[in-house]
C-alpha positions in Angstrom: 23.2 7.9 -105.2 20.7 5.1 -105.2 19.6 6.0 -101.6 18.9 9.4 -102.3 17.2 8.6 -105.7 14.7 6.1 -103.9 14.0 8.9 -101.0 13.2 11.2 -103.7 10.9 8.8 -105.3 9.0 7.9 -102.0 8.5 11.7 -101.6 6.9 12.3 -105.0 4.6 9.1 -104.6 3.6 10.7 -101.0 3.0 13.9 -102.4 1.0 12.6 -105.3 -1.4 10.6 -103.0 -2.0 13.7 -100.8 -2.9 15.9 -103.8 -5.2 13.2 -105.1 -7.1 12.9 -101.7 -5.7 9.4 -100.9 -4.8 10.2 -97.6 -8.7 11.2 -96.8 -9.2 7.3 -96.9 -7.8 7.0 -93.5 -10.5 6.9 -90.9 -10.3 9.7 -88.5 -9.4 9.3 -84.7 -12.2 8.5 -82.4 -14.7 7.1 -85.2 -15.5 3.4 -85.6 -12.4 2.4 -83.8 -12.7 4.6 -80.8 -10.2 7.3 -79.6 -7.0 6.9 -77.6 -8.8 5.5 -74.8 -9.8 2.7 -76.8 -13.8 2.7 -75.9 -16.3 2.4 -78.5 -18.5 5.4 -79.2 -21.7 5.7 -77.5 -24.7 4.8 -79.9 -27.3 7.0 -79.6 -30.8 4.8 -80.0 -34.0 6.8 -79.2 -36.0 4.4 -80.8 -38.7 2.8 -78.6 -38.6 -0.3 -80.6 -36.4 -1.9 -78.3 -38.7 -1.5 -75.3 -41.8 -3.0 -77.2 -39.5 -6.0 -78.5 -38.1 -6.5 -74.9 -42.0 -6.5 -73.6 -43.2 -8.8 -76.5 -40.3 -11.3 -75.7 -41.3 -11.4 -71.9 -44.9 -11.9 -72.7 -44.0 -14.7 -74.9 -41.9 -16.3 -72.4 -44.5 -15.9 -69.7 -47.3 -17.2 -72.1 -45.0 -20.6 -72.8 -44.6 -20.9 -69.4 -48.4 -21.0 -68.3 -49.4 -22.9 -71.5 -46.8 -25.9 -70.4 -48.5 -25.5 -66.8 -52.0 -25.9 -68.7 -50.8 -28.9 -70.7 -49.5 -30.7 -67.4 -53.0 -29.9 -65.7 -55.0 -31.5 -68.5 -52.7 -34.6 -68.6 -52.6 -34.9 -64.9 -56.6 -34.2 -64.6 -57.1 -37.3 -66.7 -55.0 -39.8 -64.4 -55.5 -40.9 -60.6 -57.5 -39.2 -57.9 -58.7 -35.8 -58.8 -60.7 -33.6 -56.2 -61.7 -30.5 -58.0 -61.4 -27.1 -56.2 -64.5 -24.8 -56.0 -63.2 -21.5 -57.1 -63.9 -19.0 -54.2 -66.5 -16.3 -54.8 -64.0 -13.8 -53.8 -62.0 -14.6 -56.9 -64.6 -13.9 -59.4 -65.0 -10.5 -57.6 -61.3 -10.1 -58.0 -61.8 -10.7 -61.6 -64.1 -7.8 -62.0 -61.5 -5.7 -59.9 -58.8 -6.5 -62.5 -60.8 -6.0 -65.5 -61.7 -2.6 -64.0 -58.0 -1.9 -63.8 -57.5 -2.4 -67.4 -60.3 0.2 -68.1 -58.9 2.9 -65.9 -55.4 2.2 -67.4 -56.7 3.0 -70.8 -58.5 6.1 -69.5 -55.5 7.2 -68.1 -53.5 6.4 -71.3 -56.0 8.6 -73.4 -55.9 11.5 -70.9 -52.0 11.3 -71.2 -52.3 11.5 -74.9 -54.5 14.5 -74.6 -52.1 16.4 -72.2 -54.3 16.1 -69.1 -51.5 15.2 -67.0 -53.4 15.7 -63.5 -56.5 13.3 -64.7 -53.8 10.8 -65.9 -52.1 10.7 -62.8 -55.2 10.3 -60.8 -56.5 7.5 -63.0 -53.2 5.7 -63.2 -53.0 5.6 -59.3 -56.5 4.2 -59.6 -55.2 1.7 -61.7 -52.3 0.8 -59.2 -54.7 0.6 -56.5 -57.1 -1.5 -58.1 -54.0 -3.9 -59.0 -53.0 -4.2 -55.3 -56.7 -4.7 -54.4 -56.6 -7.8 -56.8 -53.5 -9.1 -55.0 -54.8 -8.6 -51.5 -58.1 -10.2 -52.8 -56.2 -13.5 -53.7 -54.3 -13.5 -50.5 -57.8 -13.5 -48.7 -59.2 -16.2 -51.1 -56.1 -18.4 -50.4 -56.7 -18.2 -46.5 -60.5 -18.9 -47.2 -59.4 -22.3 -49.0 -56.8 -23.1 -46.2 -59.9 -22.4 -43.5 -61.7 -25.1 -45.6 -59.0 -27.6 -45.2 -57.6 -27.0 -48.8 -54.0 -26.9 -48.9 -51.3 -26.9 -51.5 -50.4 -30.7 -51.0 -54.0 -32.0 -50.5 -54.4 -33.1 -53.8 -53.2 -32.8 -57.5 -56.1 -30.4 -58.3 -55.5 -28.4 -55.2 -51.7 -28.2 -56.1 -52.4 -26.8 -59.5 -55.0 -24.3 -58.3 -52.3 -22.6 -55.9 -49.6 -22.9 -58.6 -51.8 -21.4 -61.1 -53.1 -18.5 -59.1 -49.9 -17.9 -57.2 -47.7 -17.6 -60.5 -50.3 -15.2 -62.1 -50.1 -13.2 -58.7 -46.3 -13.3 -58.8 -46.2 -12.0 -62.3 -49.1 -9.6 -61.6 -47.2 -8.1 -58.9 -44.3 -7.1 -61.5 -46.8 -5.4 -63.2 -47.9 -3.5 -60.1 -44.2 -2.4 -59.5 -44.0 -1.4 -63.3 -47.2 1.1 -62.5 -45.4 2.4 -59.4 -42.1 3.0 -61.4 -43.9 4.9 -64.5 -45.9 6.9 -61.8 -43.0 7.9 -59.6 -40.3 8.3 -62.6 -39.0 11.4 -63.7 -39.1 11.2 -67.5 -37.7 14.9 -68.6 -34.4 13.4 -68.8 -35.1 9.6 -69.4 -34.2 7.6 -72.7 -38.0 6.7 -73.2 -40.9 9.1 -73.1 -43.6 8.8 -70.5 -46.2 7.8 -73.1 -44.1 5.0 -74.4 -43.6 3.8 -70.9 -47.1 3.8 -70.2 -48.1 2.2 -73.4 -45.5 -0.6 -72.8 -46.8 -1.2 -69.1 -50.3 -1.4 -70.5 -49.5 -4.1 -72.8 -48.1 -6.3 -69.9 -51.0 -5.1 -67.9 -53.9 -6.2 -70.3 -51.7 -9.4 -71.1 -52.0 -10.3 -67.4 -55.8 -9.7 -67.6 -56.1 -11.9 -70.4 -54.0 -14.5 -68.8 -56.1 -14.5 -65.6 -59.3 -14.9 -67.5 -57.7 -18.0 -69.2 -56.5 -19.5 -66.2 -59.9 -19.1 -64.5 -61.4 -20.8 -67.3 -59.0 -23.6 -67.2 -60.0 -24.2 -63.4 -63.6 -23.6 -63.9 -63.9 -25.9 -66.8 -61.2 -28.3 -65.6 -63.5 -29.5 -62.5 
């Protein structure tokens, strides 16, 4: 009968494809399309590149923000009343403290690479303490300016001074938080190694140092 003949031919075709390996072209369950639960498979990415990329993007965005502020500072300085703010002596001392923190941070990273964990931890804590000391020193310098009658709204020069130093201190506080996180975090089961975390944090910290030197130069030369 025609029906039985067609069924027989279909069976022959299926057997031929199976023997030729054609059925092996079907993707196994649970790969590329997920399993019965419909979830995508977990992608294992142990490459530290994404951490470096994220930090680079963050640094670029912060740099663009401060470049915009510097441009506005230079434009506003040439128009209207401008009473320069004398940089407090304490801020120059704070600069030395911040530069010293970069030195201790690099020393800590080198000790970590040598496997001297105890020395690394001590130097890392020193770096954190110096960073906190810088922030405390900035607050004291602001209070000194306030005691002299120089406020945020006193004139455009004082406004830019507080905005520059305050925005930098806020971003540096994020760096201090990163230092504390690396010091306290358990990297035994983390997706990133301690050395990578220390290096990424050091990039941000050194950038904050360089940014502070730039802002200090703008404020000093902008008088």
